[in-house]
N, C-alpha and C positions, 0 to 999 in steps of 0.2 A: 504494500500500500504506500502511496505517496501523497503528500499534501498538495493542494492546489497551489499554495504559496509556501515557501520555506522561510520567509522572513516574517517575523511576528511583530505586531505593534507593541508599543510600550504597555506593560502590564500583562502581556500574554506570556505564559510559561510553556516551553516545549515539553512534550511527553514522548519519550523515545524518538525524538526528532521528526515524528510524523503527525502527532496530534498536539493539541495545546489546550491549556485551561486559561480562563480569563474571568474577570469579575464583571457581573452585571448587577448594578445596585450593590447590595451587601453580600450577595451570594456568588459563589464560584460556579462557572459553567464549563462544560467539556465540548470540544469540537474536533471532528476528524473527517477529512475528505475521502470519499469512497469513489474511486474512478469508475468502477463497473456500473455503479448506480448513478454516477454523475451528480451526486448530492453530498451535502455535509451531513454527517451524523452528529446530532447535538443532544445534550441532556444536561439537566441541572444536577450538580453534585450535592446540593442541599447542605452546604456548610459555609460558614464565614471564615473558617481557618484555612490559611494557605497550605500548611503542611498536610492537613487532612485532605484538602482538595487534590494535592499532588498524588497522594496514595490512592484516592478514589479514581483519579484520572488514569493512573496506571492500570488499575483493576478494570476500568471500563474499556481501555484500549485492548487489554489481553482477552477480555470476553468477546469483544467484537471480532478481533483477529481470529480467535479459535473458531467462532461460528462461520466466518467467511472461509476458513480453511476446509470446513465441512460442507461447503457449498450452500450454506444458509444465507439468505438475504437479511439485511439489517432493517430495511423498511418493510412495513407491514401491508398485507392485503386487507381488504375489508371483510367483515363477517359474511356479507352476501357472496363475495367471491369465494370465500372458504367453503360455504355451504354448497355452492355450485360445483366446486372441485370434488367435494365429498360425494355428492349425489351422482356425479359422473363416474366416480370410482365404484360406487355401489351398483351402478347400472351394469357393470361387468359381472357382478354376482347374479344378476337376473339372467344375463345371457349365458352364463355357465350353469344355470339351474340351481344355484346355491340358495337363492331366495325367490319367491314368486313376485310377479309384477305388482300385485296388490300390496305386498310388504314394502316395496320401494315407494309406492304412493303414500303409504302411511308414514314412512320416514320423512318424506318431503313435507307432509302436512305438519308433523311434529316440529320440523326445523323452521317452517314458516312462522309458527307461533313463537319460536325462539327469536327470530329476526324481528318480529313485531315488538318483542320485549326489549331486546338488547340494542336494537337500531341497526339497520342494514349497512350504514356507512361507518360504523365503529371499527377502529383498527384492531385486528386480532391481537397484536402484540401489546396492546394497552389494557387487555382484559386481566382482571385479578380473580382469584379463586372465590372471592366473596361477592362478585358482581351479580350473582343470580340468587342471592339469599331470599329475595322477595318474589321469586318467580311464581310460587303457588298463589300468593296474595294477588298478583297481577292477573293470573288466569282466572282466579275465582271472581274477581271484580269485573273483568272484561266479559265474562259470560253470565253476569247477574247470578252468580253462585250455582249455575247449572252444570258446570264442568265436574266430572266425577274425579274423586281423589286418585283412583287407580289410573285414570287417563293421564293426569299430571305426572304421576310416578313413572309411567311409560315414556312420556315426553322427556322427563329428566334423564332417564336412562339413554335415550337416543341422543340427547344433547351431549352428554359426557362421552358417548362413543365417538361423536364428531370431534370433540376436543382432543381425545386421545389420539385419533388419526392425524389431526392437524399438528399436534405437538410432535408426533413421530416424524412428520415431514418438515419440521422446522418452521412452521408458520405461527406458532404460539409459544409463549413462555410457560404456560400452565398446561397440565394434561387433563384438567377437569374442573368443575365447579363444586364448591361446598354448599349444596342446597340445604335450606333449612329443613330440619327433620319434620316430616308430615305427621299429623295426628294418627294415632294407632287405629287401624281399620278393624272393624268387627269381623272376625273370621267366620261368623255364623253364615248359614245358607238361606236366610230369610229373603235376601234380595233375589236370589235365583228362584226360590219358591214363587215369588211374586211375578217373576219374568217367564214362568212357564204356564201351561194350561192344565186345569184339572180334567178328569175324564168327562164330566158333564159339560165343561166349557168346550172341549174338543168336539163333542157330539153336536153342540149348538153351532159351532163354527162349520162343521161338516154340512149341516142342513143349510146354513146361511150361504155357503159357497154354491150349493145347488140353485138356490134362489138367484144369486148374483149372476149365474151363467145361464139362467133360463131364457128360452126363446121369447117368452111373453114380454121381456124387457124391450122388444123391438129394436135390437141392436143390429148394426150392419155386420157383414160377414167378418171383416177384419177385427172389429172390436170383440165380437163373440169368440173368435179364435184366440185372441190374446187373453181374454179372461179365462178361457178353459185351460190354456197353457199354465197360467199362474195357479189356477185351481189344482192342477195335477202336480205342480211344483210342491205345493203345500202337502198334498196327499203322500207324495214320495218322501218328502222330508220327515213327515211324522212317522213313517214306517221304516225308514233307513237310518235316520240319525246322521246323515251326511252333513259335513260342515258346509256353509254357504258357498265358499270358494270351490270346494270339491264338486258340489252338485251343479253349479253353474258351468263348470268345465267338463261335465260328463258328456261323452259321445256315445252314439248308438253302438259302436264296436265294444264299448265297455260293459254292455248290458246283454245278458242272455236270459230268456224266460225258460223255466224248467217246471215240469209237472212232478209233484211228489205226493205220496200217500201218507197222510199224517192222521193218526188216530182213526184209521179206517176211512178217512175222507180225502178226496183229491184236492190238492191246493196248488195254486200257481205261485211260484217263488221267482224272484229276480236274483240272478247271480251278478253281483256288481263288482267290477274291478276298478279300484282307485289307483290311478297312476301316480308314481312318486313325484313327478313334476307338478302335479295339481294338489298334492297333500301338504298341509301345513307343516307336518313333521318330516316331509321329504322321504317318506317310506311308503311303498306300495302295499296294498292289502286287497284281499278278495273275500267277500262274505255273501251270505244269502239273506235276502230281504223279503218280508211278507208282502202279500198283495201285489204280485207281479202283474196282475191284470191292469194296474194303473199305467204301466209302461205300454201295454198293448193298446189301450185306449188313446194314450197320448200319441202313439205312432200313427193312429188313424187320423188324429187331428192335425199333427204337424206334417205328415206325409214326407218324411226324409227321402232324399234321392240316393243317398249312399251311406255306408256305415260310419264314415268319418265325420258326418254332420253332428253338430251339438244337439243334445237332447232338448235343452231348454233355450230355444232361439225363436225369434220372430221371422228372420229372413233366411235362416239356414246357414248363415256365416258368422254372425256376431252373437255373443252371449246376451241374454236378456239383461237389461241394465238394472242396476240397483234401484235407481229412481223409479223405473216402471214397476219393479217388483214391490217396492215399499208402498207406492201409490195404491195398487190394487189390494195389497195385504191389509192396509189400514181401512180401506173401504169395506172389506169383508169382516174385519174385526168389529167395525162400527155396526154393520148390519147384524152381526151376531149379538150385539149389545153386551159384550163381555164386561163384567163389573170392574170398576176402577181402571178401565183401560188407559185413561189419560195419564195415570201415574205409575203404571206397572212395567213400563219398558218392554212391552210385548213386540218382538221383532221376529223375522223368519228364523233366527237362530234359536228362538224359544222352542221350536219344533224338535230340535236336537235334545234339549232338556226334557221335553215331553217323552220322546222315544226312549231315552235312557231310563227315566223313571218307570215307564211301562215295563221295560225288560227286567228291572230290579224286582218289581212287584210280581212278575211272572216266575220268579225263582231262579233266574240265571245268576251264575257266579260273577263276581267283579271281573275275573279274568276273561270270561266269555264276552261280557259286554265291552271290555276294553279292547279286545281283539276286533270286534265288530266296528267299533267307533274310532279306532286308530289313536287311542290314548293310553294312559297308564292305569294300572289297577289302583294306585294311590290316589290319582285324580278322581276316579269314579267314587271310591269310598269316601274321600274327604268332601266332595262336592255334592253328591246326590243322595247319599243314604240319609234317612230321617227327613226326607224332603216333603212328605205329605202326611195327612192325618191317617190314611189307611195303614201306612207302615207304623206310625206311632201307636195306633190303636192295637194292631197285631202284637207289637212288642209289649204293650201294657197288659193285655189279657192273656198272654201266653202262660200256660200252667202245666203242672205235672201231678202225678200221684205216685205214692210209694207202694210197691208191691209187698206181699207178705214175706217174700224172700229177701227184702231189703233193697232190691234194685229199683230204679226209677223209670217210670213210663211217661214219656212226653205226650200230653193230651192235644 
């Protein structure tokens, strides 16, 4: 490195013949010319003492020199530029199949909230670990207290993943923020219980969907076809427990209808193959699903031209959009007049909760359900057991009697 000028004015003190310190007002400042960036690196040494300023000036020079030797720039890019670089980096993970496209979109949304808070023109190298202490308060206030704590927690995790990557690439001086500790969450499952449907509510929804798709509504062919596709999406979701992303990416080649004799009766089952690239956990699985006739009926409605077409699509090429799905879902929920629907967070994912609860009540083991749903035994046990009053009642009235020989018989 070389100074733009080697002759210093009166009051300027050379540091290693390449930098200098000088006084501005009462405090000493540091200055170093960076030829590659064609700018001066300047910083306040925050001292009135000349001897202290010389020592700090030497330390500043050595730090800058060491960073430049590692290829790190002195001047900072903005937070917006840093986010764009990170999202570009994570896009490669989408292309390699490490994360799904929807996950990348979620990361982008999280980081947009971060930019709204921190400022898109803020210099990355000016950030301190304490700069996001009030992030939860900001999000809470910006959404009129509607944002969920778990959402903010996930956003904070994404933000620190960004900072760790930027720090590794020499763009920040910190590798993460010290977020203020969030209030302890109630680990109970009341919120999930409210976000699923009871047996009676599902029966009501089932009837409401038939009314919603009835011909007497005088719908044109396109609208009637769309409503029936959404209706069958709900029916398949309630019987399969597929995640929303898995179901929306299902293709006809992933589904085979089979005839099985169960308890002396013939039943149609659907053999569903979830591809690894469409699974949240990036692991493929195959399972049998009840009521395979729903797929047969949907095939008659959608009339696919080849096996590679999406199952749930309007035009045969694109997935049915979340917006379209939610619009008709809420219309059907309203028609069913589900109690407290405005505050219960009922969404299509609620059908996965419903299916898992039904399988538990049918006596399946947690391992069997976990294999069907592509999740862990621990997650099933922790989240879904004791979810409804039928299970609670069964547990409460369970009894036994003692035989004459001292053994126990479960009643």
